[in-house]
C-alpha positions, 0 to 999 in steps of 0.5 A, a space after each residue: 892836685 887839682 880834682 875833677 867831677 869824676 861820676 855822672 851823678 849826684 850824691 844827696 844826703 836822703 834824710 837830710 833832703 827829707 827834713 828839709 822839704 817836709 819844713 818848706 812844704 809844712 810852711 807852705 802849708 801853714 802860710 796858706 791856711 794862716 792867710 785863709 783864716 784872715 791872719 795878717 802877713 808880717 811887715 818885712 821891716 818890722 822885727 817885732 811884727 815879724 816875730 808875731 807872725 811867726 808865733 801865730 804860724 806855729 799855732 796853725 796845724 795842719 790835721 791828719 789830712 794836711 799831714 798826710 798830704 805832706 808826706 806823700 808830697 815829701 815821699 814823690 819829691 824825694 823819689 825823683 831826686 833820688 832818680 835824677 841823681 842818677 844812683 837810685 838804681 844801685 843797691 845800698 852797698 853799691 852806693 856806699 862804695 861810690 860815695 867816695 867819689 862825692 867830693 871828686 877825684 885828684 889829677 896829677 899834673 906836670 908843674 913845669 917844663 923842666 920836671 918834664 925834662 927830668 923825668 924823660 931824661 931820668 927814664 932815657 937814663 935808664 932805658 935808653 933803647 926805649 928813646 922813641 917811646 920816652 920822646 912821645 912822652 917828653 912831647 907830651 909832658 911839655 904840651 901838657 905844661 903849655 896848655 895848662 892842662 889839669 892833669 897829664 895824660 900820655 896819648 894812648 900808645 902801643 909799644 911793639 916789639 920783640 919780646 924782652 925788650 922792656 915794654 912794661 918795665 918802662 911803662 912801670 917806670 912811667 908810672 913811678 916817675 909821674 907819681 900815679 897809680 898803676 894797674 896791669 892786664 895780661 891780654 894772654 890770661 884775659 880772654 875777654 873785656 871783663 877785666 878792663 870794662 867789667 861785667 854786667 850784673 848778671 855773670 857770676 863774677 860780675 864787678 867793675 874793671 880793673 882801672 874803675 876799681 883802681 881809681 876809686 881805691 886811689 881817687 887818682 883819675 889819671 893813673 897809667 893802665 898797662 896792657 901787655 901782649 894785646 894781640 893774644 887777646 882772646 873772645 869770651 862767647 856768652 850762651 846767647 852767642 854775645 862777644 866780649 873780646 878785650 880789643 872791642 872793649 878798649 875802643 871806646 876807653 881810648 877815644 877820648 870823647 867817648 871815654 869822658 862820659 863811659 858807661 860802666 856795665 856793672 854800676 850803669 853809671 857814667 864815669 870821666 875816663 878820659 884821663 887814664 894814660 894807656 900803655 899797650 904792648 905787643 909782639 906783632 901787629 899782624 893780628 890787631 884790627 884797624 879800629 884798635 891801632 887808629 886810636 894809638 900811637 904805634 911805636 915800633 921798638 928795635 932789640 936791645 944791643 948787647 952793650 946796651 943790656 951790659 950798661 943796664 946790668 951795671 946800672 941795675 946790679 949796683 941798684 940791687 946791691 951787688 958787688 962790684 966783682 959780680 957785676 963785672 961778671 955778669 956784664 961780661 957773660 952778657 958779651 960773651 954769650 951775646 955773641 952766640 945768642 939773641 939776649 933780652 932783658 929777662 936773660 940779664 934779670 935772671 943772671 943778676 938775680 942768680 948773682 944775688 943769691 950766690 951772694 947771699 949764700 956766701 955770706 951765710 958760710 
């Protein structure tokens, strides 16, 4: 795992800086006063003469006036250094929360093209109907290996298709296969951008956005962030008439150039959010704005066929430890029901869950 500088700020030890600055200023002032008193500077090549100089320098006093001058200068320099570090505007608790970023954060990378092939093959075996999305993933991973990228990031992608075909499940499998953390945002529940970008201080529930909090928790700069049903996102309006739409909040994070120095509304500090793999899902493109679509790889996915649902039920049923009879019963029920109704993965999951419950009940009796 490689590491990158994630925050546009510097971390200094204020007490250590203050001591070091004070020592330099006191030595400078003592040296100037020693020379004014006619004390001969040391010969750099003569060790004994250097020791003589240090002993005489120790005898030079600064007095109250000189000490006050040093104190004032130390305070000014420490304040300027803190301001230049970019964190002086934050409260102590917030600075402590960001302290975990002092040594950078990690990046998960794809080591070889063979590893890329294995990851793509594994996801495709489980969800073959998601082939267009898996193909994009496979090509992106191999390109990352060839380019020698420090970490892997999937280009921002929008998976568009009918409900229940496994768009979010595919994204979860992606994060598991890559070994990176993930977080999800339900656009139907998040009626504003706050869940993604965070909110400024002054709001009653002000806090950082969910992706940033996840990176701070796991110290991994390239997680997977899933935004479900993005076309259903709403807009929150403040009492001053300011609008905070989820899709508008995403724009700067989806653009690599702006995401690399993205300003967090809560911390008011820049962060490198350009390594996030964004997976958005939708059931329709009609209401999505053009600026958002222009930043995304839009992949339209077909419905899942009955035969694919039955095959998925067999694989998932075996993973859950169901008996062969139960698994085949679910697959047969799907094939029969699929002749007169439109089925999806949610139906399969419910049937398998019901089968598990029935088998547990039989075992108890």
